[in-house]
C-alpha positions in Angstrom: 300.7 184.9 168.6 299.1 188.0 167.2 301.4 190.0 164.6 302.2 193.4 163.4 304.1 194.2 160.5 307.6 196.2 161.4 309.5 196.7 158.0 308.0 195.5 154.9 309.5 193.2 152.0 312.0 195.3 150.0 310.3 193.8 147.1 307.0 191.4 145.8 308.5 187.9 144.7 307.7 188.8 140.8 309.0 192.4 139.9 306.7 194.3 137.4 308.5 193.9 134.7 308.1 190.2 135.1 304.6 190.3 135.3 304.3 192.6 132.4 306.1 190.1 130.0 303.9 187.8 131.5 300.8 189.5 130.0 302.6 190.5 127.1 302.2 194.5 127.3 304.5 196.5 126.2 304.8 199.9 124.8 306.6 198.4 121.8 309.1 200.6 121.6 312.8 199.7 122.8 313.5 204.1 123.6 310.4 203.7 126.2 311.0 200.4 127.5 315.1 200.8 128.1 317.0 203.0 130.6 320.9 203.4 130.6 322.2 205.2 133.6 326.2 205.4 134.0 327.7 204.2 137.1 331.3 204.7 136.2 332.0 207.5 133.6 333.7 207.5 130.6 337.3 208.6 131.0 341.2 207.9 131.9 340.7 206.3 135.2 343.8 206.7 137.6 345.5 203.8 139.7 343.0 203.2 142.6 343.4 200.8 145.1 341.7 197.7 146.2 337.6 198.6 144.9 337.8 202.0 146.2 336.6 203.5 142.9 333.0 203.6 143.9 330.2 204.4 141.2 327.3 205.7 141.4 324.5 203.4 142.8 320.7 203.5 141.1 317.5 201.9 142.3 316.5 198.7 139.9 313.3 197.3 141.9 311.0 196.5 139.3 313.3 196.2 136.4 315.6 193.5 134.0 318.9 194.9 134.8 322.1 194.2 132.6 325.5 195.7 134.1 328.2 196.5 131.2 331.9 197.2 131.3 332.8 199.3 128.7 336.6 198.8 128.7 339.1 201.1 126.2 342.9 201.0 126.2 345.0 199.8 129.2 348.1 201.7 129.9 351.3 199.4 129.8 350.8 197.3 132.9 347.5 198.7 133.9 344.7 196.5 135.3 340.7 197.1 135.9 338.8 194.6 138.3 334.9 195.4 138.7 332.6 193.9 140.7 328.8 194.6 141.7 327.4 195.4 145.1 323.7 195.4 146.2 321.7 196.6 149.0 318.2 197.2 150.0 319.2 200.4 151.2 321.5 202.9 149.3 323.9 203.5 152.7 327.5 202.6 151.9 327.8 200.2 154.7 325.0 198.0 153.7 326.6 197.0 150.5 327.6 193.6 149.8 329.2 191.6 146.9 326.9 189.8 144.6 327.5 186.5 144.2 328.8 185.6 140.8 329.0 189.9 140.3 332.6 190.0 139.4 333.9 190.6 135.6 337.3 189.3 134.3 340.1 191.3 135.0 340.6 193.8 132.3 344.6 193.5 130.9 346.4 195.2 128.1 345.6 191.5 126.3 341.8 192.1 126.5 341.1 195.4 126.6 339.0 197.1 124.0 335.8 195.0 124.9 332.6 195.0 126.0 331.3 192.7 128.8 328.0 192.0 130.7 326.5 190.4 133.4 322.6 190.3 134.5 321.8 191.3 137.8 319.2 188.9 138.7 319.2 189.5 142.5 316.3 190.8 144.9 318.0 194.3 146.3 316.7 197.6 145.3 320.0 199.4 145.0 322.8 198.0 143.2 326.4 200.0 141.9 329.9 198.9 141.0 333.0 199.0 143.0 336.1 199.1 141.1 340.2 198.4 141.0 342.2 200.3 138.4 346.0 199.1 139.3 349.3 199.8 138.2 348.8 202.4 135.3 345.5 204.7 133.5 342.7 202.8 132.2 339.9 203.9 129.6 336.9 202.2 131.1 332.9 203.1 132.2 330.3 200.9 133.4 326.9 201.4 132.3 324.0 200.0 134.0 320.9 198.8 131.3 317.5 198.8 133.4 314.7 197.1 131.0 310.9 197.4 132.5 308.2 197.4 129.5 306.1 200.4 129.9 302.4 200.5 129.9 300.2 203.3 130.6 298.5 201.5 133.4 301.5 200.6 135.8 299.8 201.5 138.6 296.6 199.1 138.1 298.9 196.1 137.0 300.9 197.1 140.7 298.1 197.0 142.6 297.5 193.2 141.0 300.7 192.6 141.9 300.6 193.6 145.1 296.7 191.8 145.8 298.1 188.5 144.4 301.1 188.6 147.0 298.9 188.9 149.8 296.5 186.4 148.9 299.6 184.0 148.2 301.1 185.1 151.6 297.6 184.5 153.2 297.8 181.0 152.6 301.4 180.6 152.2 303.0 182.7 154.6 305.5 185.4 153.8 307.3 185.3 150.5 310.3 187.8 150.6 311.8 188.5 154.0 310.0 190.8 157.0 310.3 191.7 160.0 307.4 191.5 162.6 306.2 191.7 166.2 304.8 188.9 167.6 302.2 189.7 170.7 301.5 187.0 173.6 299.9 187.5 177.3 301.9 185.8 179.2 305.2 183.4 178.5 304.4 179.5 177.9 303.6 177.1 180.4 306.7 174.6 178.6 310.1 175.6 177.6 309.5 175.6 174.2 308.0 178.8 172.1 307.1 178.2 168.8 306.9 181.1 165.8 303.7 180.3 164.2 304.5 181.8 161.3 306.9 179.5 158.6 310.4 180.6 157.1 311.2 182.9 160.5 314.9 183.0 159.8 315.7 185.4 163.0 314.9 186.1 166.1 315.4 189.9 166.7 314.9 190.5 170.4 312.3 189.0 173.2 310.4 191.6 175.4 308.7 191.7 178.0 306.4 194.6 180.3 305.5 193.9 183.4 302.8 196.0 185.6 304.5 198.6 186.0 305.3 199.5 182.7 308.6 198.6 182.5 309.9 196.8 179.3 312.7 194.3 179.6 314.9 192.3 177.0 315.1 188.6 177.6 318.8 187.3 177.2 319.1 185.3 173.8 321.8 183.2 176.3 318.6 181.7 177.4 317.7 179.8 174.7 318.7 177.9 171.9 316.9 178.5 168.0 315.7 176.2 165.5 315.3 177.7 162.1 315.4 174.3 160.4 311.9 173.5 161.1 309.2 174.8 159.2 307.9 176.9 162.5 310.9 178.2 164.5 311.4 177.0 167.9 313.1 178.5 171.1 314.2 175.9 173.7 315.0 176.9 176.9 319.0 175.8 177.8 318.9 173.8 180.9 318.8 175.8 184.3 316.8 178.5 182.7 312.7 179.8 183.3 311.1 182.5 181.7 310.6 185.3 183.8 308.4 185.3 186.8 307.8 189.1 186.6 303.7 189.8 187.2 303.1 190.9 183.3 300.5 193.4 182.3 297.4 191.9 181.5 297.7 191.8 177.6 300.3 191.8 175.4 302.8 191.6 177.6 305.6 189.6 175.5 306.9 190.5 172.3 308.8 188.7 169.9 311.0 190.5 167.0 311.3 188.0 164.2 312.2 188.0 160.5 310.4 185.7 158.3 310.3 185.1 154.8 312.4 184.1 151.7 316.0 186.4 151.3 315.4 187.8 148.7 313.0 187.5 145.7 315.3 185.3 143.7 314.9 183.0 146.4 311.0 182.9 146.5 310.6 179.1 144.8 309.3 179.3 141.1 306.0 177.5 142.2 305.1 180.5 144.3 306.5 182.7 141.4 304.3 181.5 139.0 301.3 181.3 141.2 301.8 185.1 142.2 301.8 186.2 138.2 298.8 183.9 137.7 296.8 185.3 139.7 297.9 188.8 139.4 297.1 188.5 135.6 293.6 187.0 136.5 292.8 190.2 138.8 294.5 192.2 135.8 292.4 190.8 133.1 289.1 190.3 135.5 289.0 193.5 137.7 285.4 192.6 138.6 284.4 188.9 139.3 283.9 187.3 135.7 280.6 184.6 135.2 279.0 183.7 132.0 276.3 181.3 132.0 276.1 181.3 136.0 279.6 179.8 135.9 281.9 181.7 137.8 285.6 182.1 137.7 287.0 183.8 141.0 290.5 182.2 141.2 292.4 181.0 137.8 292.8 177.3 137.0 296.3 175.7 138.5 297.0 178.3 141.3 295.8 176.0 143.8 297.8 173.2 142.8 301.3 175.4 142.6 301.2 176.6 146.3 299.9 173.3 147.7 303.1 172.2 148.5 304.0 175.4 150.5 301.0 176.3 152.5 301.3 177.2 156.1 298.8 175.1 157.7 299.8 176.0 161.2 302.2 174.7 163.8 299.3 172.5 165.0 298.2 170.9 161.5 
């Protein structure tokens, strides 16, 4: 099977901030490193039905993120419920609740206080949604974005990209991507294996005949196995692959998603490997040798990726 990338990963397995912390790089001033934005502006907010008060969304990719709920005074009986939502795109319908992202309800018994929650997910955008019950309540929600600033951020990002690609060449997709896989014909057996690890979804199977007519093969015709390291498609009893005369090359296209759901789901061993290699590339922009001894890959990298290698489904 040959591949082409349809949709790139939403984030690297390691953020720029994490890599710079690993490299101990910082501007040295908190003002340069910290950005504060308001998702819900301060004020006396009137009652709002179940999570209909929607805060401004912000791009948090590459940052360590802290969300602060600053509550003032609730009028008698007033309550405030706030939760964090996340999305890969800033489209309202695509936002989902962050697991553990709900703040403790603010009442007249615990108002005039600050609550904090760190966002550790891997999505590009976050926002907050709020419910204000019964009476007006004073509060605001701030998003604090922390990222050590360095003059050569572009170079550090390039090293992070190279280390990610290098690791994916060895271990397969890390953060979720969408691919098209190409075959010249359907398998001779009733089993089709996706030879890229961590496949989590089959979008479609399409085939093109000699008249250049493209047809989608019904997903009702086969079972899917995403438990195996390499996903499998098995024809159901009584079904067969299409018998149409196919064009000579790349006639069958399997669209699939592969990789961990987000950066937070990537195993720590692989995160450590990416940071180790990215730091090596940054600190040694050219192949380093000393007394005829070369250092192309840092010691320990192979051990970190060993248990996650993509050996191929036939290995």
